[in-house]
N, C-alpha and C positions, 0 to 999 in steps of 0.2 A: 673488515679487518680479518687477516688470516688467524687461524687458531694458534694457541700456544703449543709448545713441544709436548706437554702432557696431554692436552685435549686432543691433538691431532693423532697421537699414538693410540689413544683409547678408541677414537672413532674408527681409525683404520682397522684395528683388531676386531671391533664389533660390527661395524657397518659393512665391511667387505664380505662378512659371512652372511649378511642378510640381503639387502636390496639396493645398495648403492650402485653396484656395477650394472645390473639390468635396467634400472631407471635411467642411468646416465646414457647407456647405449641407445635406449628408445628415444630419448630426447635428442641425441646427436643424429639420428637417422631421419627425423622428420622436422619440418619447419615448425609445426605446432602439435602438441599432444595434450589432450584433456586429462585432467586428474582422474576422471571416471575411466578413461581407457587404460591409464597406467594401473589404477587399482584393480580393474577387471583382469588385465593380463597377468598381474603378479599375485592375484588372490589376497590382496590386502585392502584396508579401508582407505578412503580418500584422505582422511586425517593422517594416516601413516605415510601416505605419499607426500603430503605437505611437510611432514617432519623430516623425511629423508631429503627432500629438495632443499629445505633450509640448512641441513647439515652440509650438503654439497656447496651451497652458497657460502657457508662459513669456511669451507676449505678453499675457497677462491674461485669456484666456478661461477660464471655469470649466467643466470637463468632468469628470464622474465616471466611474468604471469599475467594473465588477462582473464576476466570473467567470461569473455566470449570465445577466446581461442585456446585457453589453457596455458600450458607451459611452453616456452620456446628457449632453446639452447643458444647462447650467444658466443661464449668462448671458454676455453679451459685455462686454468692458471698454468704457467710453465713450471709445474712441480713434477718431480720424477716419481709419481706414484706408480706402483707396479701395473695397475689396471691401464694407466695411460700408455706406458711403454708397450704392454702386451697387445694393445689394440692396434692391429695392423702389423705386428711383428711376424715375420715369415720364417724365422729360424726353426730348426728341428730340435735343438737342445740348448743353444746359447741364450741365456736370459729367461728360460722358461720358469725358473724359480728365482725370485728376486727378494733379497733381504733389504728392505728399505728402512732407513732411519732419517729423522730430521737432522740429528747431529750425532757424530761419533768421534772418537779419538782419531781413528784412521780406518778407512774401508779395508785396508790390508789386515788390520787386527780382526775385524769382523769376519772376513772371508777366511783368514787363517784358522780361527776357532772352528768355523763351519767345516773347513776341510778336515780338520783333525777329528771331528765327530762323524765324519763319513758322508757329508753332503755330496751330491752327485756332480759330475762334470757339467760345466756350463752354468752352475749357480753363480749369481753375482750379488755382491754387496754394493749398495749405492746409497749415497747420503747427500743431503742438501748442504751440509757443512761439516768440516773436519776441524777439530780443535788442535790436533797434532798430526796433520797430514804430513807424509814424508816422501822424499824422493830417494835417489841413489845415495849411498854412503851416509844415510841418516839425516840428510838435509831436510829442512822444514819446507813443506809445500803450503803456500798461502791458499786458504780455502774458504772464502767468504760465502755466507749463506745465500742460496738461490741464484748463484752467479756462475758457477762452473759445473763441470762434470767430474765427479769423483767416484770412480767405480773400480771394483776388483772382481776378477772372475777366477773361478776354480777350474783348473785343467788337470787331467789325469792321463797324459799321453804315455803310450808304451814306447818309450825311447830311451837310448842311453843318456845318462845325465849330462854328458858333455854337449849333446845336441840341444839341450834346453837353452843354451846361450843364444841360439838363433831366434827364440821366441820374441824378445823385445824388438827385433828387426822386423819380423813379420807383422807384429802388432802395429808397428809404426806405419807400415804400408796400408794396413786396414784403416788406421786413423786418417791418413792422407786421402784415401778413397772416399771415406765418409764425409770429410769436410768438403771435398770437391763436389760431391753429389748433392749436398744440402746447402751450400753457399756458392758464391762466385770467387771465393778465395782459393788460391793455389799455394799450399804450404810446401815446405821442403823438409828433408830429414837431415839432422846432424848426428853423425855417429857418436855414441851408440844408441841413444834413446830420446833425443829431443825433437819436438815438433816446432818448426820455425816458420815465421811469417815475416817477410820483409826484413830479415836479419835479426828478428827478435824472437825470444822463446814464448810459445803459446801453449806448450804442453810437454808432458814427459811420460815415460813408461818405466815401471819398476817390476822386476820379476824376483820373487822370493821362492826358493825351491826346498822341498824336503825330499831327500833321496838317500839311498845307500850307494855303494860303489858302482853297482851295475843296474840300479832300478830307481825310477822316479816314483815317489809316493804321491805327490801332488805338486802343482805349481800355482802360486797365487800371483796373477798378472794384474798389476795396477795401472790404471790410465787416469791421468789428471789433465783436464783441458780448461784453459781460461776462456770461457765462452762469452758471458756478459759481465765480466769483471771490470769495474771502473779502474782507471789508472790510479786514482787516489787510494785504492785498497792496497796497493803495493808500497813498501817502504821506499823512501826517496832514492836510496842507492840502486834500487832495482828498476825504477821507472823508465830508464833509458835502455834497458836490456830485455824487458818482458813486454808482452802485449796480450790482447784478447781478440777473439773473433769479432766482437762488437766494435772494438776500437778500430779494426781494420776495415770492416764493412760499412760502418757508420749507422748501423741499425741493430735492433734486438735480434738474436738468433735463437730459434726454438731448440731448447735443450732436449725436449722429448723426441723430436724428430731426429736430431743428431744421434741420440743414444740408440734409437731403433735402427738407424742406418749403420751405426758403428757395430752393433751386435751382429747384424747380418753380414757385414763385410768381414768381421773377425771370424765368424763361423766358417765362411767360405774359404778364407785364406788358410785357416787352421787345418781344415780338412784337406786342402790342396797340399799343405806342408806334410801332413801325415801320410798321404798316398803317393805323392810325387817328389818329395824332398824339397830342398831349399833353392835349387838352381834357378828356376823360373822366377821365384820371388826375389832372389838376389838381384836378378836383372831389373826387376821393377823398382827395387830399392835404389839401385844405382841410378836409374832414370829420374828419381825424385830427390836425390841427395844434394847437399851443398858442401860436402866435406872433401870428396875426391877431386884431385888436381889443385888443391889449395895448400899453401904453406902453413904449417901448423906446429903447435907444441902439444905433444901428448904427455900428460902427467898420469902415471900409474904408480901409486904409493910413493916411495922415495925416488923413483926413477923418472927422469924427464928426457923425452926424445924429441928433437926438432928436425923437421924436414918437410918433404912433400908427400901428402896422402895420395897414394896412387891406385888403391883398390881395396875391396874387402874380399877375403878368400872364401873358399867353399864352406868354411865354418862360421863366417861372419866376422872374422877378426880383421882389424884394420892394418893395412900394409903401408909402412912409411919409409920412403927413400931418404936417407940422410945425405948431407952434403958430400960425404966421402963415397957415396954410391952404395953403401950397405943398406939392405932392405930389412927392416925390423918389423916383427909381427906384434901388434898391440892387442892383448887379449881383453883388457878392460882398462878404463881410465877416463880422464876428461880431455877433450880436445879444445885447445885455446889458441888464440892468435900467437904467432911467434914473438919471442921477446925482442928480437932484433931483426932488421931487414936482412934477409939472406940472399945470396946469389941464386938466381933462378936455377932449379935443378931440372935438367931435361928429362 
């Protein structure tokens, strides 16, 4: 049985400072490791080794033991422990500091507080569950425990504040790359921030910005993905419009592996954006989107525009050609199916 929220938090604080990580890494590197070898390598007693191994077992790691062969590592729990994510993570700054929680209101709240107290760029807040996860416009993001990826990353780019509007688009491309690299699923992007699979929503991106007129203080970029979420976790009205990677693939998807890949892709595309601009990323976004060339209804506040989505411009804004031929730029809003069948717009 996995630990309670209180127990696991206590163990993470204590044991990560002592022996949990080196014991785990030694067990993962060899088929069998004796308690004597572990004790000698780490300068602790065999009894201490046994206690630490039992803590790892209580955390969900499967570790066998034999009087003749010692300990053998079987498998990890698919829990988003910082040590699990960092093992094999090849980034230079993205995810090098991880604020892990079993449950939070929202990772956006955790990362926002961390950003205000000066945490460095690339720090992420990640949780197994959110009690009040949120999407754009304050909408609720359903976040069942041990089922999805709920993370927020602190960014501190030297950009004009208006260019920050492109970040959800580039993050969407990073998510698409990561899903393709770790599964056989080929998602699409719906403007401005939705990750879609087979026409259903599997994820979303939220950017919250602190800035002056001409300077960004920080951006908290939130990513939510339905990875191993069961259909029954969603309210009935949503079950026909949302999906999860497990639902599409038919099998469990490793969240740890996906997070590692996502952080790598996010760092790569973020650095590309800072050095080379949005243009090449815009082309990749266009190649993966399901919005352009579709008849849509764009709802932005009290205004509703219907027409054909024809492009996103250099700033990432959606261009919609109305039936009268007028092209309207949509800066933010929701893209929905048109309310009525329209005459095809050339």
